[in-house]
LOROPA-918559 format. One record per residue (C-alpha): residue number from 1; x, z, y. Coordinates in nm, 2 decimals. Layout:
! LOROPA-918559
@num = NUM	u = X	w = Z	v = Y
...
//
This chain:
! LOROPA-918559
@num = 1	u = -0.35	w = 1.80	v = 1.33
@num = 2	u = -0.20	w = 1.89	v = 0.99
@num = 3	u = -0.28	w = 1.65	v = 0.71
@num = 4	u = -0.49	w = 1.80	v = 0.43
@num = 5	u = -0.33	w = 1.82	v = 0.08
@num = 6	u = -0.61	w = 1.60	v = -0.06
@num = 7	u = -0.55	w = 1.33	v = 0.20
@num = 8	u = -0.17	w = 1.35	v = 0.14
@num = 9	u = -0.23	w = 1.31	v = -0.24
@num = 10	u = -0.47	w = 1.01	v = -0.18
@num = 11	u = -0.22	w = 0.85	v = 0.05
@num = 12	u = 0.06	w = 0.90	v = -0.20
@num = 13	u = -0.15	w = 0.74	v = -0.48
@num = 14	u = -0.24	w = 0.44	v = -0.25
@num = 15	u = 0.12	w = 0.40	v = -0.16
@num = 16	u = 0.23	w = 0.41	v = -0.53
@num = 17	u = -0.05	w = 0.16	v = -0.62
@num = 18	u = 0.06	w = -0.08	v = -0.35
@num = 19	u = 0.43	w = -0.05	v = -0.43
@num = 20	u = 0.37	w = -0.12	v = -0.80
@num = 21	u = 0.15	w = -0.42	v = -0.71
@num = 22	u = 0.43	w = -0.56	v = -0.49
@num = 23	u = 0.66	w = -0.55	v = -0.79
@num = 24	u = 0.41	w = -0.71	v = -1.02
@num = 25	u = 0.34	w = -1.01	v = -0.80
@num = 26	u = 0.70	w = -1.16	v = -0.83
@num = 27	u = 0.69	w = -1.06	v = -1.20
@num = 28	u = 0.38	w = -1.27	v = -1.25
@num = 29	u = 0.54	w = -1.55	v = -1.05
@num = 30	u = 0.84	w = -1.54	v = -1.29
@num = 31	u = 0.61	w = -1.57	v = -1.59
@num = 32	u = 0.44	w = -1.87	v = -1.43
@num = 33	u = 0.79	w = -2.03	v = -1.37
@num = 34	u = 0.87	w = -1.96	v = -1.73
@num = 35	u = 0.56	w = -2.15	v = -1.83
@num = 36	u = 0.65	w = -2.45	v = -1.62
@num = 37	u = 1.02	w = -2.47	v = -1.71
@num = 38	u = 1.03	w = -2.31	v = -2.05
@num = 39	u = 1.01	w = -2.62	v = -2.26
@num = 40	u = 1.28	w = -2.80	v = -2.06
@num = 41	u = 1.52	w = -2.50	v = -2.04
@num = 42	u = 1.83	w = -2.47	v = -2.26
@num = 43	u = 1.86	w = -2.20	v = -2.52
@num = 44	u = 2.09	w = -1.97	v = -2.31
@num = 45	u = 1.84	w = -1.96	v = -2.02
@num = 46	u = 1.56	w = -1.86	v = -2.26
@num = 47	u = 1.78	w = -1.59	v = -2.42
@num = 48	u = 1.85	w = -1.45	v = -2.08
@num = 49	u = 1.48	w = -1.45	v = -2.00
@num = 50	u = 1.40	w = -1.29	v = -2.33
@num = 51	u = 1.66	w = -1.01	v = -2.27
@num = 52	u = 1.53	w = -0.95	v = -1.92
@num = 53	u = 1.17	w = -0.92	v = -2.04
@num = 54	u = 1.27	w = -0.69	v = -2.32
@num = 55	u = 1.47	w = -0.46	v = -2.07
@num = 56	u = 1.17	w = -0.45	v = -1.84
@num = 57	u = 0.95	w = -0.35	v = -2.13
@num = 58	u = 1.21	w = -0.09	v = -2.23
@num = 59	u = 1.19	w = 0.07	v = -1.89
@num = 60	u = 0.82	w = 0.15	v = -1.93
@num = 61	u = 0.85	w = 0.24	v = -2.30
@num = 62	u = 1.15	w = 0.47	v = -2.23
@num = 63	u = 0.97	w = 0.68	v = -1.96
@num = 64	u = 0.67	w = 0.72	v = -2.18
@num = 65	u = 0.88	w = 0.81	v = -2.48
@num = 66	u = 1.06	w = 1.07	v = -2.27
@num = 67	u = 0.73	w = 1.22	v = -2.17
@num = 68	u = 0.63	w = 1.25	v = -2.54
@num = 69	u = 0.96	w = 1.39	v = -2.64
@num = 70	u = 0.97	w = 1.65	v = -2.35
@num = 71	u = 0.61	w = 1.76	v = -2.44
@num = 72	u = 0.72	w = 1.81	v = -2.80
@num = 73	u = 1.03	w = 2.01	v = -2.70
@num = 74	u = 0.83	w = 2.22	v = -2.46
@num = 75	u = 0.57	w = 2.30	v = -2.73
@num = 76	u = 0.79	w = 2.35	v = -3.03
@num = 77	u = 1.15	w = 2.43	v = -2.93
@num = 78	u = 1.29	w = 2.75	v = -2.78
@num = 79	u = 1.42	w = 2.72	v = -2.43
@num = 80	u = 1.77	w = 2.84	v = -2.54
@num = 81	u = 1.79	w = 2.62	v = -2.85
@num = 82	u = 2.08	w = 2.37	v = -2.84
@num = 83	u = 1.85	w = 2.12	v = -3.02
@num = 84	u = 1.66	w = 2.07	v = -2.69
@num = 85	u = 1.96	w = 1.89	v = -2.55
@num = 86	u = 2.02	w = 1.69	v = -2.87
@num = 87	u = 1.66	w = 1.58	v = -2.91
@num = 88	u = 1.57	w = 1.51	v = -2.55
@num = 89	u = 1.63	w = 1.14	v = -2.60
@num = 90	u = 1.95	w = 0.93	v = -2.61
@num = 91	u = 2.10	w = 0.61	v = -2.75
@num = 92	u = 1.92	w = 0.62	v = -3.08
@num = 93	u = 1.58	w = 0.65	v = -2.91
@num = 94	u = 1.67	w = 0.38	v = -2.66
@num = 95	u = 1.78	w = 0.15	v = -2.94
@num = 96	u = 1.46	w = 0.20	v = -3.14
@num = 97	u = 1.25	w = 0.14	v = -2.83
@num = 98	u = 1.45	w = -0.17	v = -2.74
@num = 99	u = 1.39	w = -0.32	v = -3.09
@num = 100	u = 1.02	w = -0.28	v = -3.03
@num = 101	u = 1.05	w = -0.43	v = -2.68
@num = 102	u = 1.26	w = -0.72	v = -2.81
@num = 103	u = 0.99	w = -0.82	v = -3.06
@num = 104	u = 0.71	w = -0.79	v = -2.80
@num = 105	u = 0.93	w = -0.98	v = -2.55
@num = 106	u = 0.96	w = -1.27	v = -2.80
@num = 107	u = 0.59	w = -1.27	v = -2.86
@num = 108	u = 0.52	w = -1.28	v = -2.48
@num = 109	u = 0.78	w = -1.55	v = -2.41
@num = 110	u = 0.64	w = -1.79	v = -2.67
@num = 111	u = 0.28	w = -1.72	v = -2.57
@num = 112	u = 0.36	w = -1.77	v = -2.20
@num = 113	u = 0.53	w = -2.10	v = -2.26
@num = 114	u = 0.23	w = -2.22	v = -2.46
@num = 115	u = -0.03	w = -2.10	v = -2.22
@num = 116	u = -0.20	w = -2.40	v = -2.06
@num = 117	u = -0.55	w = -2.27	v = -1.96
@num = 118	u = -0.57	w = -2.21	v = -1.58
@num = 119	u = -0.86	w = -1.97	v = -1.63
@num = 120	u = -0.64	w = -1.75	v = -1.86
@num = 121	u = -0.37	w = -1.74	v = -1.59
@num = 122	u = -0.63	w = -1.62	v = -1.33
@num = 123	u = -0.75	w = -1.36	v = -1.58
@num = 124	u = -0.40	w = -1.23	v = -1.64
@num = 125	u = -0.33	w = -1.22	v = -1.26
@num = 126	u = -0.66	w = -1.04	v = -1.19
@num = 127	u = -0.58	w = -0.78	v = -1.45
@num = 128	u = -0.27	w = -0.65	v = -1.27
@num = 129	u = -0.44	w = -0.47	v = -0.98
@num = 130	u = -0.70	w = -0.35	v = -1.23
@num = 131	u = -0.42	w = -0.21	v = -1.45
@num = 132	u = -0.25	w = -0.02	v = -1.16
@num = 133	u = -0.58	w = 0.11	v = -1.01
@num = 134	u = -0.71	w = 0.22	v = -1.35
@num = 135	u = -0.38	w = 0.40	v = -1.42
@num = 136	u = -0.40	w = 0.59	v = -1.09
@num = 137	u = -0.77	w = 0.68	v = -1.16
@num = 138	u = -0.70	w = 0.80	v = -1.51
@num = 139	u = -0.40	w = 1.00	v = -1.40
@num = 140	u = -0.61	w = 1.16	v = -1.13
@num = 141	u = -0.89	w = 1.25	v = -1.37
@num = 142	u = -0.64	w = 1.39	v = -1.63
@num = 143	u = -0.43	w = 1.58	v = -1.38
@num = 144	u = -0.63	w = 1.90	v = -1.40
@num = 145	u = -0.65	w = 1.90	v = -1.78
@num = 146	u = -0.31	w = 1.77	v = -1.91
@num = 147	u = 0.03	w = 1.93	v = -1.89
@num = 148	u = 0.24	w = 1.76	v = -1.62
@num = 149	u = 0.51	w = 1.68	v = -1.86
@num = 150	u = 0.27	w = 1.48	v = -2.08
@num = 151	u = 0.06	w = 1.33	v = -1.80
@num = 152	u = 0.26	w = 1.00	v = -1.76
@num = 153	u = 0.24	w = 0.92	v = -2.12
@num = 154	u = -0.13	w = 1.01	v = -2.17
@num = 155	u = -0.24	w = 0.84	v = -1.85
@num = 156	u = -0.07	w = 0.51	v = -1.94
@num = 157	u = -0.18	w = 0.53	v = -2.31
@num = 158	u = -0.55	w = 0.56	v = -2.20
@num = 159	u = -0.51	w = 0.30	v = -1.93
@num = 160	u = -0.35	w = 0.04	v = -2.16
@num = 161	u = -0.60	w = 0.10	v = -2.43
@num = 162	u = -0.89	w = 0.04	v = -2.19
@num = 163	u = -0.72	w = -0.26	v = -2.03
@num = 164	u = -0.64	w = -0.40	v = -2.38
@num = 165	u = -1.01	w = -0.38	v = -2.48
@num = 166	u = -1.12	w = -0.55	v = -2.16
@num = 167	u = -0.86	w = -0.83	v = -2.17
@num = 168	u = -0.89	w = -0.90	v = -2.54
@num = 169	u = -1.27	w = -0.92	v = -2.52
@num = 170	u = -1.24	w = -1.16	v = -2.22
@num = 171	u = -0.99	w = -1.37	v = -2.40
@num = 172	u = -1.19	w = -1.37	v = -2.72
@num = 173	u = -1.50	w = -1.48	v = -2.53
@num = 174	u = -1.31	w = -1.76	v = -2.37
@num = 175	u = -1.17	w = -1.86	v = -2.70
@num = 176	u = -1.51	w = -1.88	v = -2.86
@num = 177	u = -1.63	w = -2.13	v = -2.61
@num = 178	u = -1.31	w = -2.33	v = -2.57
@num = 179	u = -1.24	w = -2.69	v = -2.67
@num = 180	u = -1.06	w = -2.72	v = -3.00
@num = 181	u = -0.96	w = -3.01	v = -3.24
@num = 182	u = -1.22	w = -3.08	v = -3.51
@num = 183	u = -1.08	w = -2.96	v = -3.84
@num = 184	u = -1.40	w = -2.94	v = -4.04
@num = 185	u = -1.33	w = -3.26	v = -4.24
@num = 186	u = -0.95	w = -3.23	v = -4.28
@num = 187	u = -0.72	w = -3.05	v = -4.52
@num = 188	u = -0.52	w = -2.74	v = -4.41
@num = 189	u = -0.20	w = -2.94	v = -4.43
@num = 190	u = -0.33	w = -3.21	v = -4.20
@num = 191	u = -0.45	w = -2.94	v = -3.95
@num = 192	u = -0.11	w = -2.77	v = -3.95
@num = 193	u = 0.08	w = -3.10	v = -3.90
@num = 194	u = -0.15	w = -3.20	v = -3.62
@num = 195	u = -0.09	w = -2.88	v = -3.42
@num = 196	u = 0.27	w = -2.84	v = -3.50
@num = 197	u = 0.36	w = -3.20	v = -3.41
@num = 198	u = 0.24	w = -3.14	v = -3.05
@num = 199	u = 0.50	w = -2.87	v = -2.98
@num = 200	u = 0.82	w = -3.00	v = -2.83
@num = 201	u = 1.10	w = -2.82	v = -2.64
@num = 202	u = 1.46	w = -2.88	v = -2.54
@num = 203	u = 1.57	w = -2.57	v = -2.72
@num = 204	u = 1.56	w = -2.60	v = -3.10
@num = 205	u = 1.49	w = -2.22	v = -3.15
@num = 206	u = 1.21	w = -2.23	v = -2.90
@num = 207	u = 1.06	w = -2.54	v = -3.06
@num = 208	u = 1.06	w = -2.37	v = -3.40
@num = 209	u = 0.88	w = -2.07	v = -3.25
@num = 210	u = 0.63	w = -2.28	v = -3.07
@num = 211	u = 0.55	w = -2.47	v = -3.39
@num = 212	u = 0.52	w = -2.15	v = -3.58
@num = 213	u = 0.27	w = -2.02	v = -3.32
@num = 214	u = 0.08	w = -2.36	v = -3.34
@num = 215	u = 0.06	w = -2.32	v = -3.72
@num = 216	u = -0.10	w = -1.98	v = -3.67
@num = 217	u = -0.36	w = -2.13	v = -3.44
@num = 218	u = -0.42	w = -2.42	v = -3.67
@num = 219	u = -0.48	w = -2.19	v = -3.97
@num = 220	u = -0.72	w = -1.98	v = -3.76
@num = 221	u = -0.91	w = -2.29	v = -3.64
@num = 222	u = -0.92	w = -2.44	v = -3.99
@num = 223	u = -1.05	w = -2.12	v = -4.15
@num = 224	u = -1.31	w = -2.08	v = -3.87
@num = 225	u = -1.44	w = -2.43	v = -3.90
@num = 226	u = -1.43	w = -2.45	v = -4.28
@num = 227	u = -1.56	w = -2.11	v = -4.38
@num = 228	u = -1.75	w = -1.94	v = -4.10
@num = 229	u = -2.02	w = -2.21	v = -4.03
@num = 230	u = -2.17	w = -2.10	v = -4.36
@num = 231	u = -2.24	w = -1.76	v = -4.22
@num = 232	u = -2.59	w = -1.75	v = -4.08
@num = 233	u = -2.59	w = -1.47	v = -3.83
@num = 234	u = -2.44	w = -1.56	v = -3.48
@num = 235	u = -2.32	w = -1.20	v = -3.46
@num = 236	u = -2.13	w = -1.24	v = -3.79
@num = 237	u = -1.99	w = -1.57	v = -3.68
@num = 238	u = -1.86	w = -1.41	v = -3.36
@num = 239	u = -1.71	w = -1.12	v = -3.56
@num = 240	u = -1.54	w = -1.37	v = -3.79
@num = 241	u = -1.39	w = -1.56	v = -3.49
@num = 242	u = -1.27	w = -1.24	v = -3.34
@num = 243	u = -1.10	w = -1.14	v = -3.66
@num = 244	u = -0.94	w = -1.49	v = -3.69
@num = 245	u = -0.81	w = -1.46	v = -3.33
@num = 246	u = -0.69	w = -1.11	v = -3.37
@num = 247	u = -0.33	w = -1.24	v = -3.33
@num = 248	u = -0.41	w = -1.29	v = -2.97
@num = 249	u = -0.42	w = -0.91	v = -2.94
@num = 250	u = -0.05	w = -0.90	v = -2.99
@num = 251	u = 0.00	w = -1.13	v = -2.69
@num = 252	u = -0.24	w = -0.91	v = -2.48
@num = 253	u = -0.05	w = -0.60	v = -2.58
@num = 254	u = 0.29	w = -0.75	v = -2.51
@num = 255	u = 0.17	w = -0.86	v = -2.17
@num = 256	u = 0.04	w = -0.51	v = -2.09
@num = 257	u = 0.37	w = -0.35	v = -2.20
@num = 258	u = 0.55	w = -0.59	v = -1.97
@num = 259	u = 0.32	w = -0.51	v = -1.68
@num = 260	u = 0.36	w = -0.14	v = -1.74
@num = 261	u = 0.74	w = -0.18	v = -1.75
@num = 262	u = 0.74	w = -0.36	v = -1.42
@num = 263	u = 0.52	w = -0.09	v = -1.27
@num = 264	u = 0.77	w = 0.17	v = -1.40
@num = 265	u = 1.07	w = 0.01	v = -1.22
@num = 266	u = 1.00	w = 0.16	v = -0.87
@num = 267	u = 1.15	w = 0.51	v = -0.87
@num = 268	u = 1.25	w = 0.48	v = -1.24
@num = 269	u = 1.54	w = 0.72	v = -1.22
@num = 270	u = 1.34	w = 0.97	v = -1.02
@num = 271	u = 1.05	w = 0.96	v = -1.26
@num = 272	u = 1.29	w = 1.00	v = -1.56
@num = 273	u = 1.46	w = 1.31	v = -1.40
@num = 274	u = 1.11	w = 1.46	v = -1.32
@num = 275	u = 1.00	w = 1.42	v = -1.68
@num = 276	u = 1.32	w = 1.58	v = -1.81
@num = 277	u = 1.27	w = 1.87	v = -1.57
@num = 278	u = 0.91	w = 1.91	v = -1.68
@num = 279	u = 0.76	w = 1.83	v = -1.35
@num = 280	u = 0.51	w = 1.57	v = -1.24
@num = 281	u = 0.64	w = 1.29	v = -1.01
//
């Protein structure tokens, strides 16, 4: 009996979902290892970890940037124009994307080393199959409406936006009901010193970054406890805390970019060639 095209497509999607998840599991284990060993690691090990994370992020950013670039060329450039070859994406685009990836990788590395809540680790781990499944669902829904050359970019953009909102809201909710130091009766300087003095690491650059992140947390907590209790409405208090904890959104986004980069690694060259050719992989 000949398999139906619909069954073949479903099987291909399920295979891609499982394959991406198999890549994400060791990546999550590597982040957990970084959390355990990061503070006791020398600087050169941390630099290598940062470079690896940034390159993984670059893999996903590169594929999606090629999708955007190819869509632009298809829409606005003549097929015979020599500018199609010059603008299709090269070292300049790769360097620009790597700079973005390098910044996000630094944010992710510092946040992972500082992450101590078991519940947040479970939340991050549970988000991985949701991310891959949601991307497959969004891609399937958009397939009939979006040009094949732009489908990878748009499906990941929608997926990451939805996942970002869900993860950020979950983390903000946990943060609102977490246990924090009492800063209502202390000065800002005392709050900063209290949080920064708790951060220690073998690597001096990492210790400086950890203390900087701790200072950011102390400022948010001090402002929240000093200013927001005067606001009467619980809804307004929650909105104020969300604004104060908005920096957590950068961590969430860096984590999603890393996960998308890992998911892009299987068949990366084939996907890149398919986008340049203007076909859907």
